[in-house]
Backbone as numpy.savetxt, mean C-alpha at the origin, in Angstrom:
# Nx Ny Nz CAx CAy CAz Cx Cy Cz
4.47 19.16 -10.13 4.59 17.74 -8.66 4.88 16.53 -9.76
5.60 15.81 -8.74 6.11 14.44 -9.68 5.22 13.46 -8.64
4.49 12.36 -8.86 3.54 11.85 -8.49 4.07 10.29 -8.42
4.59 9.64 -7.53 4.80 7.89 -7.53 3.61 6.83 -7.21
3.09 6.12 -8.36 2.17 5.36 -7.70 2.62 4.12 -7.44
2.76 3.16 -6.78 3.44 1.52 -6.37 2.03 0.61 -6.72
1.86 -0.44 -7.64 1.20 -1.75 -6.60 2.62 -2.85 -5.99
2.18 -3.61 -5.92 2.93 -4.77 -5.54 3.35 -5.84 -6.75
1.89 -6.03 -7.56 2.07 -7.14 -8.20 1.71 -6.14 -10.09
1.40 -6.90 -10.47 1.63 -6.60 -12.03 -0.17 -6.17 -12.13
-0.70 -7.31 -11.44 -2.26 -6.71 -11.38 -2.70 -5.76 -10.77
-2.27 -5.14 -9.90 -2.08 -4.42 -9.71 -1.91 -3.05 -9.79
-1.00 -2.55 -10.85 -1.21 -1.50 -11.62 -2.36 -1.63 -12.85
-2.44 -2.60 -13.72 -2.73 -2.84 -14.73 -4.24 -1.96 -15.18
-5.00 -1.36 -14.21 -6.21 -1.27 -14.17 -5.80 0.49 -14.43
-4.30 0.74 -13.39 -3.91 2.57 -13.47 -3.71 2.30 -15.16
-2.69 1.51 -15.47 -1.81 1.48 -16.62 -3.26 1.78 -18.07
-4.17 0.97 -17.76 -5.04 1.14 -18.78 -6.14 2.14 -18.71
-6.21 2.94 -17.61 -6.48 4.26 -17.87 -5.85 5.42 -17.67
-4.52 5.15 -18.19 -4.05 6.16 -17.84 -3.63 6.25 -19.70
-3.54 5.41 -20.14 -3.63 4.98 -21.79 -1.99 4.72 -22.31
-1.48 6.01 -21.98 -0.48 6.31 -22.55 0.87 6.93 -21.79
1.87 6.20 -22.01 2.81 5.94 -21.19 4.56 5.50 -21.72
5.56 5.62 -21.21 6.76 5.80 -21.62 7.32 4.51 -20.61
7.51 2.93 -21.29 8.85 2.43 -19.94 9.99 2.61 -20.48
10.49 2.39 -18.88 11.89 3.23 -18.26 11.76 1.56 -18.09
13.16 0.75 -17.81 14.03 -0.20 -17.86 15.23 0.54 -16.37
14.88 -0.32 -15.23 16.22 -0.22 -13.96 16.03 -1.19 -13.29
17.18 -1.44 -12.87 17.13 -2.27 -11.59 16.34 -3.46 -11.56
16.48 -3.95 -12.79 15.39 -5.32 -13.19 14.20 -5.22 -13.29
13.36 -4.16 -13.44 12.27 -3.56 -13.38 11.59 -2.91 -14.06
10.89 -2.57 -14.36 10.17 -1.36 -15.18 9.19 -0.37 -14.63
9.37 0.82 -15.09 8.91 2.00 -14.81 7.87 2.53 -15.85
6.74 3.20 -15.21 5.97 3.96 -16.50 5.88 5.04 -15.94
6.12 5.88 -16.84 6.36 7.51 -17.07 5.23 8.55 -17.65
4.53 8.98 -17.27 3.59 9.92 -18.08 3.28 11.02 -17.72
2.28 12.00 -18.29 1.83 12.97 -17.48 0.40 12.97 -17.73
-0.48 13.01 -16.40 -1.67 13.34 -16.34 -2.43 14.67 -15.89
-2.49 15.68 -16.52 -3.10 16.07 -16.43 -1.95 17.76 -16.06
-1.57 18.10 -15.17 -0.79 19.21 -14.74 0.49 18.34 -13.69
0.02 17.45 -13.64 1.03 16.06 -12.80 1.80 15.18 -13.81
3.40 15.12 -12.48 3.83 14.14 -14.05 4.14 12.99 -12.11
3.80 11.84 -13.26 3.48 10.31 -12.42 4.41 9.71 -13.14
4.63 8.97 -12.23 5.50 7.12 -12.32 5.26 5.73 -11.39
4.92 5.11 -12.30 4.03 4.28 -11.66 5.35 2.86 -11.88
4.79 2.00 -10.98 5.84 0.94 -10.93 5.17 -0.05 -9.86
5.72 -1.70 -10.48 5.15 -2.81 -9.53 6.56 -3.06 -8.65
6.76 -3.16 -7.75 8.00 -3.94 -6.95 8.29 -5.40 -7.06
6.88 -6.11 -7.26 6.68 -7.23 -6.76 6.87 -7.53 -5.07
6.67 -8.89 -4.56 6.32 -8.87 -3.59 6.63 -9.23 -2.46
7.10 -8.60 -1.57 7.73 -8.78 -0.03 7.87 -7.25 0.22
8.39 -6.83 1.33 9.30 -5.89 1.88 10.42 -5.58 1.45
11.84 -6.76 1.12 12.39 -6.08 0.22 12.58 -5.73 -0.85
11.38 -5.99 -1.95 11.38 -5.48 -3.06 10.62 -4.07 -3.02
9.71 -4.56 -2.30 8.77 -2.67 -2.31 9.68 -1.55 -1.59
10.68 -1.83 -0.69 11.79 -0.72 0.16 13.05 -0.14 -1.08
13.15 -1.20 -2.23 14.10 -1.01 -3.24 12.88 -0.19 -4.12
12.32 -0.24 -4.94 10.88 0.44 -5.61 11.13 1.41 -4.88
10.41 1.82 -3.74 10.50 2.97 -3.30 11.10 3.95 -3.48
12.67 3.47 -3.23 14.05 4.61 -3.02 14.44 4.30 -4.44
14.02 3.87 -5.34 14.31 3.93 -7.03 13.18 5.64 -7.51
12.24 5.42 -7.23 10.76 5.90 -7.12 11.17 7.57 -6.57
12.10 7.66 -6.01 12.18 9.02 -4.90 13.48 9.28 -5.08
14.87 8.49 -5.57 15.96 8.78 -5.89 16.67 8.79 -7.07
15.39 7.91 -8.04 15.93 8.02 -9.40 15.21 8.86 -10.36
13.86 9.11 -9.51 12.45 9.41 -10.54 11.71 11.07 -10.43
12.82 11.12 -8.46 12.11 12.27 -8.60 10.56 12.76 -7.55
10.20 11.25 -7.07 8.71 11.55 -6.33 8.63 12.35 -5.08
7.76 13.39 -5.23 7.53 14.12 -3.95 6.23 13.56 -3.66
5.91 13.37 -3.65 4.66 12.10 -3.25 5.01 10.42 -3.40
3.88 9.47 -2.57 3.81 8.48 -2.84 2.91 7.57 -2.52
2.43 7.16 -3.86 1.08 6.26 -3.64 0.62 4.67 -3.65
0.36 4.40 -2.80 0.36 2.60 -2.97 -1.65 2.20 -3.11
-1.06 1.45 -4.16 -2.64 0.95 -4.78 -2.16 -0.35 -4.85
-3.40 -1.10 -3.67 -2.93 -2.98 -3.81 -4.46 -3.33 -2.87
-3.97 -4.60 -2.86 -4.87 -5.76 -1.71 -4.44 -6.05 -0.34
-5.33 -6.24 0.60 -4.92 -6.83 1.06 -5.71 -7.72 1.76
-5.18 -8.83 3.21 -6.35 -9.30 3.58 -6.74 -8.85 5.40
-7.88 -8.91 5.43 -8.99 -8.48 6.76 -8.54 -9.18 8.10
-8.06 -8.31 8.82 -7.59 -9.07 10.44 -9.45 -8.34 11.30
-9.94 -7.00 10.58 -10.77 -6.61 11.27 -11.75 -7.80 10.57
-12.75 -7.69 11.60 -14.15 -8.11 11.41 -14.83 -7.34 10.57
-14.83 -6.18 10.97 -15.91 -4.92 9.86 -14.96 -4.58 9.13
-13.97 -5.75 8.20 -13.96 -5.53 7.22 -14.33 -6.31 6.10
-14.36 -6.40 4.73 -14.57 -7.12 3.90 -14.61 -7.06 2.35
-14.61 -7.99 2.04 -14.12 -8.25 0.92 -14.25 -7.24 -0.22
-13.67 -6.38 -1.09 -13.87 -5.73 -2.04 -13.97 -4.20 -1.13
-13.43 -3.70 0.22 -13.95 -2.63 0.94 -12.25 -2.38 0.86
-12.01 -0.70 1.23 -11.40 -0.04 1.28 -10.60 0.43 2.18
-9.63 0.13 2.86 -8.96 0.48 4.04 -7.40 1.71 3.79
-7.76 2.51 4.34 -6.36 3.38 3.77 -5.90 3.25 5.09
-3.96 2.83 5.71 -3.45 2.95 6.51 -3.28 4.19 7.15
-3.69 4.04 8.37 -3.47 4.88 9.36 -1.46 5.30 9.79
-1.59 4.25 9.97 0.21 3.92 9.94 0.21 2.06 9.87
1.74 1.36 9.71 2.23 0.34 9.33 3.46 -0.25 10.42
2.80 -1.18 10.51 4.16 -2.06 11.28 4.38 -3.36 10.34
5.61 -3.93 10.90 5.99 -4.72 10.44 5.77 -6.10 11.36
4.67 -6.96 10.86 4.36 -8.51 12.19 5.55 -8.97 12.15
6.11 -9.16 11.34 7.38 -10.35 11.37 8.59 -10.20 11.79
9.02 -8.76 12.18 10.32 -8.37 12.63 9.78 -8.85 14.15
11.32 -9.37 14.84 11.16 -9.79 16.42 12.25 -10.06 16.71
12.50 -9.76 17.43 13.85 -9.20 18.10 13.54 -9.29 20.19
12.08 -9.51 19.98 11.95 -9.41 21.73 12.97 -10.56 22.87
13.83 -11.20 22.03 14.89 -11.96 22.90 15.69 -11.18 23.90
15.97 -9.42 23.53 16.70 -8.77 23.38 15.60 -7.13 24.58
14.04 -7.90 24.96 13.55 -7.24 25.30 12.75 -5.89 25.05
13.25 -5.98 22.92 11.98 -5.05 22.41 10.65 -5.46 21.98
9.71 -4.64 21.60 8.50 -5.35 21.85 8.46 -5.55 19.82
7.94 -6.73 19.64 7.10 -7.26 18.11 7.03 -5.51 17.57
8.07 -5.93 16.04 7.56 -5.12 15.64 9.08 -3.82 15.63
9.49 -3.96 16.64 10.75 -2.51 16.71 12.34 -3.11 16.35
13.09 -2.09 16.30 14.45 -2.21 16.04 14.74 -1.08 16.72
16.28 -0.39 17.28 16.48 -0.05 17.71 17.22 1.45 17.10
16.62 2.30 17.37 16.60 3.59 16.01 15.71 3.24 15.48
14.64 2.42 15.59 13.63 2.66 14.66 12.63 2.89 15.54
11.22 2.09 14.41 9.43 2.92 15.31 8.98 1.62 15.25
7.58 1.13 15.89 7.24 0.24 15.88 5.98 0.08 14.36
5.11 1.65 14.76 4.28 2.36 14.21 4.75 3.06 13.30
4.62 3.60 11.49 5.30 4.58 11.66 3.52 5.05 10.69
3.86 6.14 10.70 2.18 7.16 10.50 2.09 7.52 9.74
0.95 7.05 8.31 1.03 7.77 7.36 0.61 9.60 7.42
1.08 10.12 6.24 0.98 11.43 5.82 -0.80 11.90 6.28
-0.85 12.97 6.56 -2.15 12.95 7.21 -2.86 13.75 6.11
-2.45 15.06 6.03 -2.34 15.36 4.61 -3.54 14.26 3.45
-2.55 14.24 2.79 -2.55 12.75 1.67 -3.57 11.54 2.66
-4.50 11.60 4.01 -5.57 10.38 4.60 -7.13 11.52 4.16
-6.14 12.70 4.58 -7.62 13.90 4.31 -7.90 13.97 3.03
-7.18 14.23 2.27 -7.02 13.98 0.59 -8.18 12.81 0.75
-8.01 12.11 0.98 -8.30 10.56 0.91 -10.18 10.05 1.19
-10.25 11.10 2.03 -11.32 11.17 2.84 -12.06 11.73 2.43
-12.13 12.67 1.48 -12.64 14.09 0.83 -12.47 13.24 -0.51
-12.19 12.43 -0.88 -12.50 11.19 -2.25 -13.17 10.30 -2.04
-12.85 9.62 -1.09 -14.39 8.67 -0.46 -15.88 9.07 -0.91
-15.79 10.53 0.28 -17.29 11.14 0.28 -17.81 11.24 -0.96
-16.83 12.10 -1.80 -17.33 12.62 -3.44 -17.76 11.47 -4.20
-17.00 10.14 -4.01 -17.63 9.40 -4.76 -18.25 8.40 -3.96
-18.76 8.54 -2.96 -20.39 8.35 -2.28 -19.52 6.53 -1.76
-18.52 6.46 -1.44 -17.48 5.11 -1.54 -17.24 5.62 0.41
-17.52 4.03 0.89 -16.61 3.92 2.50 -15.45 3.46 2.48
-14.51 4.41 3.12 -13.17 4.27 3.02 -12.94 4.21 5.04
-12.67 2.95 5.32 -12.27 2.62 6.42 -10.46 3.07 6.70
-10.05 3.05 7.90 -8.66 3.91 8.30 -8.57 2.72 9.34
-7.09 1.78 9.49 -6.50 1.83 10.49 -4.97 0.96 9.85
-4.85 0.83 11.37 -3.30 0.24 11.42 -3.21 -1.02 10.07
-2.03 -1.51 8.92 -1.99 -2.19 7.98 -1.08 -2.79 8.69
-0.57 -4.71 8.64 0.76 -4.80 9.23 1.03 -5.35 7.97
2.49 -5.70 7.98 3.23 -6.32 6.51 4.15 -7.04 7.36
4.37 -7.88 6.24 5.37 -9.37 6.61 5.68 -9.88 5.27
6.91 -10.26 5.37 7.02 -11.29 4.27 6.24 -12.96 4.27
4.88 -13.06 4.67 4.59 -14.15 5.01 2.45 -13.61 3.89
2.53 -14.88 3.85 1.19 -14.97 3.33 0.26 -15.18 4.39
-0.20 -14.81 5.55 -1.51 -15.47 6.31 -2.44 -15.98 5.78
-3.04 -17.06 6.32 -3.84 -18.06 6.22 -4.31 -19.14 7.50
-3.25 -18.54 8.72 -3.95 -19.20 9.72 -4.36 -18.42 10.47
-5.90 -19.11 10.31 -6.34 -17.78 12.18 -5.24 -17.49 13.27
-4.81 -18.48 13.90 -4.24 -18.28 14.67 -3.11 -17.20 14.95
-2.59 -17.27 13.59 -1.18 -16.21 13.60 -2.28 -14.83 12.89
-3.52 -14.73 12.04 -4.04 -13.46 12.02 -4.68 -13.04 14.06
-5.09 -14.06 14.52 -5.49 -13.07 16.07 -4.26 -12.26 16.46
-3.15 -13.14 17.07 -1.78 -13.12 16.85 -1.70 -11.18 16.46
-1.69 -11.04 15.16 -0.92 -9.81 14.81 -2.81 -8.65 15.27
-3.47 -9.58 14.71 -4.79 -8.29 15.53 -4.30 -8.01 17.21
-4.34 -8.27 17.50 -3.93 -8.61 19.30 -2.95 -7.39 19.60
-1.89 -8.37 18.86 -0.49 -7.70 19.05 -0.37 -6.19 18.37
-0.80 -6.06 17.62 -0.72 -4.86 16.94 -1.68 -3.66 16.53
-2.75 -4.19 17.42 -4.20 -3.38 16.95 -4.44 -3.72 15.09
-3.76 -4.44 14.73 -4.39 -4.37 13.36 -5.46 -4.68 12.62
-5.70 -4.04 11.49 -7.17 -3.76 10.51 -6.94 -4.92 9.43
-6.06 -5.09 8.53 -5.59 -5.72 7.47 -3.97 -6.05 7.73
-3.01 -7.01 6.62 -1.89 -7.70 6.67 -2.20 -7.69 5.25
-0.69 -7.27 4.96 0.13 -7.33 3.43 1.51 -7.88 3.19
2.29 -7.24 2.67 3.30 -8.28 2.15 4.44 -6.74 1.97
4.03 -5.59 1.92 4.46 -4.15 1.19 4.72 -3.38 2.09
3.71 -2.98 2.67 3.23 -1.76 3.60 4.60 -0.75 3.73
4.91 -1.71 4.69 5.76 -1.09 5.89 7.41 -0.34 5.45
7.61 -1.89 4.03 8.25 -1.49 3.77 8.73 0.19 3.07
7.59 -0.14 1.79 7.50 1.90 1.50 7.62 2.48 2.42
6.88 2.64 3.69 6.05 3.27 4.78 8.23 3.86 5.78
8.38 2.85 5.68 9.94 3.35 6.25 11.21 4.16 5.22
11.09 3.62 4.02 11.69 4.24 2.91 11.05 6.07 2.71
9.99 5.84 2.71 9.82 7.13 2.84 9.29 8.14 3.53
9.47 7.27 5.26 9.54 8.09 6.40 11.51 8.83 6.68
12.27 8.16 6.46 13.69 7.98 5.89 14.10 8.91 5.38
13.21 9.52 4.15 13.35 10.02 3.41 12.47 11.81 3.31
11.92 11.01 3.85 11.18 12.83 4.28 10.14 12.90 2.89
9.50 11.86 1.89 8.59 11.72 1.13 7.06 11.51 1.64
5.80 12.09 1.64 4.45 11.98 2.19 4.36 10.73 1.32
3.13 9.68 2.27 3.07 8.45 1.82 1.45 8.31 2.01
1.25 7.47 1.20 -0.51 7.41 1.15 -0.75 5.11 1.04
-0.91 4.81 1.56 -0.92 3.14 1.45 -2.79 2.53 1.26
-3.07 2.96 0.30 -4.74 1.96 -0.19 -4.31 0.71 -0.49
-5.64 0.10 0.37 -5.29 -1.60 0.02 -7.01 -1.39 0.02
-6.98 -2.54 -1.04 -8.92 -3.12 -1.60 -9.11 -4.74 -0.49
-10.00 -5.04 0.00 -9.81 -6.20 0.84 -10.28 -7.18 -0.04
-9.24 -8.23 -0.30 -9.38 -9.34 -1.49 -9.90 -10.66 -0.49
-9.51 -10.92 0.79 -9.35 -12.20 1.38 -9.19 -12.12 3.25
-10.09 -12.75 3.36 -10.16 -12.73 5.28 -8.84 -13.41 5.98
-7.69 -14.05 5.22 -6.43 -14.10 6.03 -6.99 -15.40 6.88
-7.80 -16.07 6.19 -8.10 -17.53 6.86 -7.90 -18.87 5.93
-8.48 -19.68 6.47 -8.17 -20.85 5.78 -8.50 -20.97 4.26
-9.69 -19.99 3.98 -10.08 -19.78 2.32 -9.11 -18.47 1.48
-8.04 -18.00 2.34 -7.39 -17.31 1.78 -7.01 -17.17 0.16
-6.36 -18.31 0.26 -5.59 -18.73 -0.91 -6.87 -18.62 -2.43
-7.72 -19.45 -2.06 -9.01 -19.43 -2.97 -9.16 -17.77 -3.23
-9.78 -17.30 -1.96 -10.74 -15.61 -2.25 -9.53 -14.63 -2.87
-7.88 -15.36 -2.61 -7.47 -14.14 -2.68 -7.11 -13.94 -4.80
-6.96 -15.20 -4.94 -7.19 -15.45 -6.60 -8.42 -14.82 -7.74
-9.44 -15.66 -6.77 -11.17 -14.90 -7.37 -10.92 -13.29 -7.46
-10.96 -12.44 -6.52 -11.12 -11.10 -6.27 -9.98 -10.31 -6.57
-8.57 -11.10 -6.61 -7.23 -10.08 -7.14 -7.95 -8.81 -7.88
-8.40 -9.60 -9.49 -8.76 -8.13 -10.27 -9.85 -7.22 -10.23
-10.62 -8.34 -9.25 -11.96 -6.75 -8.81 -11.15 -5.75 -7.39
-10.58 -6.48 -6.61 -10.24 -5.59 -5.71 -9.77 -4.45 -6.39
-8.27 -4.72 -7.32 -7.49 -3.84 -7.67 -8.09 -2.92 -8.42
-8.73 -3.21 -9.15 -9.53 -2.42 -9.78 -10.06 -0.81 -8.66
-10.69 -1.73 -7.80 -11.51 -0.30 -7.05 -10.47 0.34 -6.44
-9.36 -0.16 -5.76 -8.02 0.15 -5.57 -7.58 1.35 -6.44
-7.17 0.96 -7.81 -6.67 1.68 -8.84 -8.01 2.85 -8.70
-9.32 2.77 -9.18 -9.73 4.21 -9.41 -9.58 4.83 -8.71
-9.77 4.39 -7.47 -9.85 5.32 -6.39 -8.15 6.27 -6.15
-7.44 5.52 -6.85 -6.05 6.25 -6.39 -6.39 7.56 -7.63
-6.56 7.19 -8.52 -6.84 8.15 -9.90 -7.89 9.41 -9.55
-9.14 9.00 -8.58 -9.63 9.88 -8.37 -9.11 11.13 -7.12
-7.93 10.40 -6.50 -7.34 11.11 -5.30 -6.46 12.05 -6.40
-5.67 11.86 -7.62 -4.87 12.39 -8.83 -5.72 13.80 -9.03
-6.84 13.09 -8.97 -7.73 14.86 -9.85 -7.58 15.75 -8.42
-7.62 15.19 -7.46 -8.24 16.40 -6.38 -5.97 16.52 -6.00
-5.43 16.05 -6.13 -3.97 16.54 -6.10 -4.18 17.79 -7.09
-4.12 17.83 -8.50 -3.46 18.28 -9.42 -4.49 19.22 -8.96
-5.95 19.27 -8.68 -6.25 20.53 -8.09 -5.98 21.74 -7.13
-4.89 20.56 -6.38 -4.61 21.30 -5.37 -3.46 22.07 -4.85
């Protein structure tokens, strides 16, 4: 089985590469892809760079060029729900695009014709994640993650996203990955560690907690690989 692991930034995949230790580096489409063997799994790791377009491009390459059969995303996000705090983990039950707006034509926010507002995550991978959390004694929240090409640090915008999409967290890549995987029939799982509260302090919190939150998320993904390998 070939598993792809994605992050948005180099800081989000560095803990993974450090844990794996040995890998080969391939360059394609102005990006780097790291291939390796983890027990009986073939793994390819990549960071997309920030934003939905980069995320969709990288996910497409991982699937079509590297043959990924499942895709796991490891990274950080801002909290929208008051129940999420810095360092905590959230698994996306589904993903939406909060900045997609053709409401002038009578459609709801996040919708385009022949598309979906919400793309649901793979149920089996969500189940494996829950089992992983239980085995590690960790709390894993589950909720809708909203994606947009904006770094949100305004309370009014945060509340609008929360109310409009019933979202728990916000970031800048997940829905791009979800769209590609859904279209190509590849099971996907998006895991985020909370790095900030998407408020006026978001920039400061993000820089301070990026590395620690990325490590939390990466360690969890490695534990998920263990269960995928056994299954």
